[in-house]
C-alpha positions as CSV (number, residue, x, y, z in Angstrom):
1,X,90.5,104.4,127.7
2,X,92.5,103.4,130.7
3,X,92.7,105.2,133.8
4,X,95.7,107.4,135.2
5,X,98.1,105.1,137.1
6,X,99.2,106.0,140.3
7,X,102.9,106.3,140.5
8,X,103.6,103.2,142.4
9,X,101.7,101.1,140.1
10,X,103.9,101.9,136.9
11,X,106.9,100.2,138.3
12,X,106.7,95.9,138.9
13,X,108.3,94.1,141.0
14,X,111.0,96.0,142.0
15,X,112.1,99.4,144.4
16,X,112.5,102.5,142.1
17,X,116.5,103.3,141.5
18,X,117.5,107.0,142.0
19,X,117.0,109.6,139.6
20,X,120.0,110.1,137.9
21,X,119.0,112.2,134.5
22,X,121.3,114.6,136.2
23,X,124.2,113.7,135.0
24,X,123.2,115.2,131.5
25,X,123.5,118.7,133.1
26,X,127.4,117.6,134.5
27,X,130.4,119.0,132.8
28,X,130.9,115.1,132.3
29,X,128.0,114.3,129.9
30,X,130.2,115.3,126.6
31,X,132.8,112.9,127.7
32,X,130.4,110.2,128.2
33,X,128.5,110.7,125.4
34,X,131.7,110.5,123.0
35,X,132.9,107.3,124.8
36,X,129.3,106.1,124.4
37,X,129.1,107.0,121.2
38,X,132.4,105.0,120.3
39,X,131.4,102.0,122.6
40,X,128.1,101.7,120.8
41,X,129.8,102.1,117.2
42,X,132.5,99.1,118.4
43,X,129.0,96.7,119.1
44,X,127.7,97.7,116.0
45,X,130.8,97.0,114.2
46,X,131.0,93.9,116.0
47,X,127.2,92.9,114.8
48,X,128.4,94.7,111.3
49,X,131.3,92.3,111.3
50,X,129.1,89.3,111.8
51,X,126.6,90.5,109.3
52,X,129.5,90.5,106.8
53,X,130.2,87.3,107.2
54,X,127.0,85.6,107.3
55,X,125.8,87.8,104.2
56,X,127.9,86.2,101.8
57,X,126.2,82.5,102.7
58,X,122.8,84.3,102.5
59,X,123.4,85.7,99.1
60,X,125.0,82.6,97.5
61,X,122.4,80.5,99.1
62,X,119.2,82.1,98.1
63,X,120.8,83.2,94.8
64,X,120.3,87.0,93.4
65,X,116.6,86.7,92.6
66,X,115.1,85.3,95.7
67,X,117.7,87.4,97.5
68,X,116.0,90.5,96.4
69,X,112.7,89.1,97.0
70,X,113.9,88.6,100.7
71,X,115.1,92.1,100.6
72,X,112.2,93.3,99.2
73,X,110.0,91.8,102.0
74,X,112.1,93.4,104.4
75,X,112.2,96.8,103.0
76,X,108.3,96.9,102.6
77,X,108.2,95.7,106.5
78,X,110.2,98.5,107.5
79,X,108.8,101.0,105.8
80,X,105.2,100.4,107.2
81,X,107.0,100.1,110.7
82,X,108.6,103.8,109.4
83,X,105.1,105.1,108.4
84,X,103.8,103.8,111.9
85,X,106.4,104.5,114.2
86,X,105.1,108.1,115.2
87,X,108.7,109.1,115.5
88,X,107.8,107.2,119.2
89,X,111.5,106.7,119.8
90,X,113.1,110.0,119.4
91,X,110.2,111.8,121.2
92,X,110.5,109.4,124.1
93,X,114.4,110.3,124.4
94,X,113.7,114.2,124.1
95,X,110.7,113.6,126.4
96,X,112.5,111.8,129.0
97,X,116.1,114.1,128.5
98,X,113.6,117.3,129.3
99,X,111.1,115.7,132.0
100,X,110.5,117.5,135.0
101,X,110.6,114.7,137.3
102,X,110.6,110.9,137.4
103,X,106.8,110.8,137.6
104,X,106.4,112.5,134.6
105,X,108.5,110.6,132.7
106,X,106.8,107.5,133.8
107,X,103.5,108.8,132.9
108,X,105.1,109.4,129.2
109,X,106.6,106.4,128.8
110,X,103.6,104.0,129.5
111,X,101.7,106.5,126.9
112,X,104.7,105.8,124.3
113,X,104.5,102.3,125.1
114,X,100.9,101.9,125.1
115,X,101.1,104.2,121.4
116,X,104.2,102.2,120.1
117,X,102.2,98.9,120.7
118,X,98.8,100.1,118.6
119,X,100.9,101.8,116.1
120,X,103.2,98.6,115.3
121,X,100.3,96.3,115.3
122,X,98.5,98.4,112.4
123,X,101.7,98.5,110.7
124,X,102.0,94.5,110.5
125,X,98.5,94.8,108.8
126,X,99.3,97.2,106.3
127,X,102.5,95.7,105.4
128,X,100.8,92.1,105.3
129,X,97.6,93.9,102.9
130,X,100.2,95.4,100.8
131,X,102.0,92.4,99.7
132,X,99.2,90.4,99.3
133,X,97.6,93.1,97.0
134,X,101.2,93.3,95.4
135,X,100.7,89.6,94.3
136,X,104.0,88.7,96.2
137,X,102.9,85.3,96.7
138,X,101.4,83.5,99.6
139,X,105.0,82.7,100.9
140,X,106.0,85.9,101.3
141,X,102.9,87.8,102.7
142,X,103.5,84.9,105.4
143,X,106.8,86.1,105.5
144,X,106.0,89.9,105.7
145,X,103.5,89.2,108.9
146,X,106.6,86.9,110.4
147,X,109.4,89.9,110.2
148,X,106.4,92.8,111.3
149,X,106.1,90.3,114.5
150,X,110.0,90.6,114.7
151,X,110.1,94.4,113.9
152,X,107.4,94.9,116.5
153,X,109.7,93.3,119.1
154,X,112.3,95.4,118.0
155,X,110.5,98.6,118.0
156,X,109.6,98.0,121.8
157,X,112.7,97.3,122.6
158,X,114.7,100.4,121.3
159,X,112.0,101.9,123.0
160,X,113.0,100.8,126.3
161,X,116.7,101.2,125.2
162,X,115.6,104.6,125.1
163,X,115.8,104.8,128.8
164,X,119.3,103.3,129.1
165,X,120.6,106.0,126.7
166,X,119.0,109.1,128.1
167,X,120.6,107.7,131.5
168,X,123.8,107.5,129.5
169,X,123.9,103.8,130.4
170,X,125.6,102.9,127.0
171,X,127.5,100.1,128.1
172,X,124.6,97.9,128.7
173,X,123.1,99.2,126.0
174,X,125.9,98.2,123.2
175,X,126.5,95.0,125.0
176,X,122.8,94.1,124.6
177,X,123.1,95.2,120.6
178,X,125.9,93.1,120.0
179,X,124.2,89.9,121.5
180,X,121.5,90.4,119.2
181,X,123.9,90.4,116.3
182,X,125.6,87.7,117.4
183,X,122.4,85.7,118.0
184,X,121.2,87.0,114.4
185,X,124.5,85.6,112.8
186,X,124.3,82.1,114.1
187,X,120.8,81.6,113.0
188,X,121.5,82.6,109.7
189,X,124.4,80.0,109.4
190,X,122.0,77.4,111.0
191,X,119.3,78.3,108.5
192,X,121.9,78.6,105.2
193,X,123.2,74.8,106.6
194,X,119.9,73.5,106.8
195,X,118.9,74.8,103.3
196,X,115.9,76.8,104.2
197,X,114.0,79.0,102.4
198,X,112.8,82.8,102.0
199,X,110.1,82.1,104.4
200,X,112.4,81.2,107.5
201,X,115.1,84.0,107.0
202,X,112.1,86.4,107.2
203,X,111.3,84.5,110.2
204,X,114.5,84.9,112.3
205,X,114.1,88.3,113.4
206,X,111.5,86.9,115.9
207,X,113.5,85.0,118.5
208,X,116.7,87.8,118.1
209,X,114.6,90.7,118.7
210,X,112.6,88.7,121.9
211,X,116.0,88.0,123.5
212,X,117.1,91.3,123.4
213,X,113.6,92.4,124.8
214,X,113.9,90.4,127.3
215,X,117.0,91.7,128.2
216,X,116.4,94.8,128.1
217,X,113.5,95.1,130.1
218,X,115.4,93.0,133.0
219,X,117.8,95.6,132.9
220,X,115.5,99.0,132.9
221,X,113.1,97.4,135.5
222,X,112.6,99.3,138.4
223,X,114.1,102.7,136.8
224,X,111.2,103.0,134.2
225,X,107.5,102.0,133.2
226,X,107.1,98.3,132.0
227,X,103.1,98.3,131.6
228,X,102.0,100.2,129.0
229,X,98.9,102.8,129.2
230,X,96.0,102.4,127.0
231,X,94.8,106.0,127.5
232,X,93.2,107.9,124.4
233,X,93.2,111.1,125.9
234,X,96.3,111.1,127.2
235,X,97.3,110.4,123.0
236,X,96.0,112.7,121.5
237,X,97.8,115.7,123.4
238,X,100.8,113.8,122.6
239,X,100.2,113.0,118.8
240,X,99.6,116.6,118.1
241,X,102.3,117.9,119.5
242,X,104.7,115.4,117.5
243,X,102.0,114.9,114.2
244,X,104.4,116.7,112.1
245,X,107.7,115.3,113.3
246,X,105.7,111.3,113.1
247,X,105.0,112.0,109.4
248,X,108.5,113.3,108.7
249,X,110.2,110.1,110.2
250,X,107.4,108.1,108.0
251,X,108.5,109.5,105.0
252,X,112.3,109.8,105.8
253,X,111.8,105.6,106.2
254,X,110.2,105.4,103.0
255,X,113.0,107.4,100.9
256,X,115.3,105.2,102.0
257,X,113.6,102.0,100.9
258,X,111.2,103.2,98.2
259,X,113.9,102.7,95.3
260,X,113.8,99.1,96.1
261,X,110.5,98.7,96.2
262,X,110.1,100.8,93.1
263,X,112.9,98.7,90.9
264,X,110.8,95.5,92.1
265,X,107.6,97.0,90.7
266,X,109.7,98.6,86.9
267,X,112.6,96.5,86.8
268,X,113.7,93.0,86.1
269,X,114.1,90.7,88.6
270,X,118.2,90.5,88.0
271,X,118.5,94.1,88.2
272,X,116.2,94.3,91.5
273,X,118.9,91.5,92.8
274,X,121.7,93.6,92.1
275,X,120.9,96.7,93.4
276,X,119.3,94.9,96.8
277,X,123.1,93.5,96.8
278,X,124.4,97.3,97.2
279,X,121.5,98.3,99.0
280,X,121.8,95.6,101.6
281,X,125.4,97.1,102.5
282,X,124.1,100.5,102.8
283,X,121.1,99.6,105.0
284,X,123.8,97.9,107.4
285,X,126.4,101.1,107.6
286,X,123.7,103.8,107.7
287,X,123.0,102.8,111.4
288,X,126.6,104.0,112.2
289,X,126.0,107.7,112.0
290,X,122.3,107.2,113.8
291,X,124.4,105.5,116.7
292,X,126.9,108.2,116.8
293,X,125.1,111.4,116.8
294,X,121.9,109.6,118.9
295,X,124.6,109.8,122.1
296,X,124.9,113.4,122.0
297,X,120.9,113.7,121.6
298,X,120.2,113.9,125.4
299,X,122.7,116.6,125.8
300,X,121.2,118.1,122.8
301,X,117.5,118.1,124.1
302,X,118.5,119.3,127.7
303,X,120.8,122.5,126.5
304,X,118.3,123.4,124.0
305,X,115.8,123.6,127.3
306,X,118.5,125.4,129.3
307,X,121.5,126.5,127.4
308,X,121.6,127.5,124.0
309,X,125.0,128.3,124.2
310,X,126.4,124.7,125.1
311,X,124.2,123.4,122.3
312,X,125.2,125.8,119.4
313,X,128.9,124.4,120.5
314,X,127.8,121.1,120.8
315,X,125.8,121.2,117.4
316,X,128.8,122.5,115.5
317,X,131.1,120.0,116.7
318,X,128.4,117.0,115.9
319,X,128.4,118.3,112.3
320,X,132.0,118.9,111.8
321,X,132.5,115.2,113.5
322,X,130.0,113.6,111.3
323,X,131.5,115.0,107.6
324,X,134.6,113.9,108.4
325,X,133.4,110.4,109.4
326,X,131.0,110.4,106.4
327,X,133.7,111.3,104.0
328,X,136.1,108.8,105.2
329,X,133.6,106.0,105.1
330,X,132.5,106.8,101.7
331,X,136.0,107.3,100.8
332,X,136.8,103.4,102.3
333,X,133.5,102.0,100.7
334,X,134.0,103.2,97.2
335,X,137.8,101.5,96.6
336,X,136.8,98.6,98.8
337,X,133.5,98.4,96.8
338,X,135.1,95.4,94.3
339,X,136.3,93.4,97.5
340,X,132.9,93.7,99.7
341,X,130.9,92.6,96.5
342,X,133.3,90.3,95.8
343,X,132.7,88.2,99.5
344,X,129.2,88.6,98.9
345,X,128.6,86.9,95.8
346,X,132.2,85.0,94.9
347,X,132.5,87.2,91.7
348,X,135.0,89.8,91.4
349,X,133.0,91.0,88.1
350,X,129.6,91.4,89.6
351,X,127.6,94.3,88.6
352,X,126.7,95.0,92.0
353,X,130.3,96.7,92.5
354,X,129.3,99.5,90.5
355,X,126.0,100.0,92.3
356,X,127.7,100.0,95.7
357,X,130.5,102.6,94.2
358,X,127.9,104.9,93.3
359,X,125.8,104.6,96.5
360,X,128.9,104.7,98.6
361,X,128.9,108.7,98.2
362,X,125.1,108.9,99.9
363,X,127.2,108.0,103.2
364,X,128.4,111.7,103.1
365,X,125.2,113.2,103.0
366,X,123.7,110.0,105.5
367,X,126.1,111.4,108.3
368,X,125.4,115.3,107.9
369,X,122.0,114.6,108.1
370,X,122.2,112.6,111.4
371,X,124.2,115.4,112.8
372,X,122.0,118.1,111.9
373,X,118.4,116.2,112.2
374,X,119.2,115.8,116.2
375,X,119.5,119.6,116.9
376,X,116.8,120.2,114.6
377,X,114.3,117.4,116.4
378,X,115.9,119.6,119.9
379,X,114.8,122.4,118.6
380,X,111.2,121.4,117.7
381,X,111.6,122.5,114.2
382,X,109.2,119.5,112.9
383,X,107.9,121.4,110.1
384,X,111.1,122.3,108.4
385,X,112.3,118.3,109.3
386,X,109.2,117.2,107.6
387,X,109.5,119.2,104.1
388,X,113.2,118.4,103.7
389,X,111.7,114.9,103.9
390,X,109.0,115.6,101.6
391,X,111.5,116.9,98.9
392,X,114.1,113.8,99.3
393,X,110.7,111.4,98.7
394,X,109.8,113.3,95.7
395,X,113.4,113.1,93.6
396,X,113.9,109.4,94.9
397,X,110.3,108.4,93.1
398,X,110.6,110.7,90.1
399,X,114.5,110.1,89.6
400,X,113.9,106.1,90.2
401,X,110.6,105.7,87.6
402,X,112.7,107.8,85.2
403,X,115.9,105.8,85.5
404,X,115.5,101.9,86.9
405,X,113.9,100.7,83.8
406,X,116.6,102.5,81.5
407,X,119.9,101.8,82.8
408,X,118.4,99.4,85.8
409,X,120.4,98.7,89.3
410,X,122.6,101.9,88.5
411,X,119.7,104.0,87.9
412,X,118.2,103.1,91.2
413,X,121.5,103.9,93.1
414,X,121.8,107.6,91.3
415,X,118.1,108.2,92.5
416,X,118.9,107.1,96.1
417,X,122.0,109.2,95.9
418,X,120.3,112.6,94.6
419,X,117.6,112.1,97.7
420,X,120.3,111.8,100.0
421,X,122.1,115.3,99.6
422,X,118.7,117.0,98.9
423,X,117.7,115.8,102.7
424,X,121.9,117.0,103.6
425,X,121.2,120.2,101.9
426,X,117.6,120.8,103.3
427,X,119.0,120.0,106.7
428,X,121.8,122.4,106.9
429,X,119.7,124.9,105.5
430,X,117.0,124.9,108.0
431,X,119.6,124.2,111.2
432,X,121.2,127.4,109.8
433,X,118.6,129.6,110.0
434,X,118.0,130.9,113.6
435,X,120.0,128.1,114.9
436,X,123.7,127.5,115.4
437,X,126.3,128.9,113.0
438,X,127.8,125.5,111.5
439,X,131.5,125.4,110.6
440,X,130.8,125.3,107.3
441,X,134.5,126.2,106.6
442,X,134.7,122.2,107.0
443,X,132.8,121.0,104.1
444,X,136.1,122.0,101.2
445,X,138.5,121.1,103.4
446,X,136.9,117.4,104.3
447,X,135.6,117.0,100.5
448,X,138.9,118.3,98.9
449,X,141.2,115.9,101.4
450,X,139.0,113.1,100.4
451,X,139.1,113.2,96.6
452,X,142.8,113.6,97.3
453,X,143.0,110.4,99.0
454,X,140.5,108.8,96.6
455,X,142.8,109.7,93.5
456,X,146.2,108.5,95.5
457,X,144.6,105.2,96.8
458,X,143.0,104.2,93.5
459,X,146.5,104.8,92.1
460,X,147.9,102.1,93.9
461,X,146.6,99.7,91.8
462,X,146.0,96.5,93.7
463,X,144.0,94.8,96.0
464,X,141.0,96.9,96.9
465,X,141.4,96.4,100.8
466,X,145.2,97.7,100.3
467,X,143.7,100.8,97.8
468,X,141.2,101.6,100.7
469,X,143.9,101.4,104.0
470,X,146.3,103.8,101.6
471,X,143.4,106.1,101.2
472,X,142.3,106.0,104.8
473,X,146.2,106.8,105.9
474,X,146.5,110.0,103.4
475,X,143.1,111.1,104.5
476,X,144.0,110.9,108.1
477,X,147.5,112.6,107.5
478,X,146.0,115.5,105.8
479,X,143.7,116.2,108.2
480,X,146.5,116.4,110.8
481,X,148.6,118.4,108.3
482,X,145.6,120.8,107.6
483,X,144.7,120.8,111.5
484,X,141.3,119.6,111.0
485,X,141.8,115.8,113.0
486,X,139.0,116.2,115.9
487,X,140.5,117.0,119.1
488,X,137.9,115.0,120.4
489,X,138.9,111.9,118.5
490,X,142.4,112.6,119.9
491,X,141.2,112.8,123.8
492,X,139.6,109.6,123.3
493,X,142.7,107.5,121.9
494,X,144.7,109.5,124.4
495,X,142.8,108.1,127.3
496,X,142.8,104.8,125.9
497,X,146.7,104.6,125.6
498,X,146.9,106.2,129.2
499,X,148.6,103.5,131.7
500,X,145.8,102.4,134.3
């Protein structure tokens, strides 16, 4: 048990910076969050573009079967990371946003750093043990260890990055994220040129995560704790307060990836590889709604404490913006699936195309889940979050076990989509009870406009990118005609276009 640390001992090497968390209460906070979400999305899009450029090299270099093994080990490590994450990062953002003063924030951050390290170390051991017991072979067991170390570095970096987000310093956080993407892409290319095997590809998480961690620590030094506190007596109350949410976070991580693990056990290696290609695309895109919604999370946490009217308004706007964004991305991905899979595999008729078309529907649900999950977390509705995630896990496990052996990768995709919509409906219902009145009237408008745009785009009958572009233009046009085009986006575009 560590003794409580004096305030001056919590920082290393530099004087403390001014307390600038009060920006969360300012009238500028919403606009900053909107711009910050756009900034982080652009950085994520840059990393996504690099991932799309390097993914074909990796898929073709490893082949369907080895790429399936590579993806399965990453999924196992990600599942275990989620199981042991304990909701630490989300708790950090909420606690830092609502803490009374800097001393309280320092104490919270020191405790969370210590808890993060202990839980992640346990997660690495679990991942290695599972791959060993499942008989994946010595190479993949070592790969799980290396990927686990990389994940430990990554989650530690994201915990420090929570300080930047709650202080609304989105620019530097975005730059670090993009830098990690650039380094990862460069290392992937080097490994392909070198003819490396699966193990080397699993190991590259380590250098990319380490450098991003060093950069983040350098930026936040003097504004937060850099040294963990291993004070078990302070961990226990913190864990009791968030235990239900921690379990929900663990289950959420599990339900998203469990389909791939089930397929590796009950389907053929070829079918698992086909699903892994579609899964990889979805795994990359799933970060978009989380990034957009997390930019508003500090404001939601603060207003849930102090200003319920502001909280209700922000939750409603976040819901509608996310719904429209989800329909848009689902529309583009569904029509563009043949092109995406051809880029990844080199084949215009690869079976993964139909799998990705099915999974593209899940983007609608995933966006809405992010938009409703953060308000639920701000209201401390942990039990409802847990119940919803348990239901989704049950749906995906039952359907994957039933469908994957019969119809292979498409069965896995159906199971995954069903679980996502189960979680979506449960979150919306939970937030609607004794919570903000969500603008549910936007749902038929968004789905109707999206359906019309899909039909029109598919009738173009040319290249998938042209079809997707035509559908995108029609969807946005319909939103303008129906007066549902987000005012926040118009304002953001107007400011960007204004002369400086």
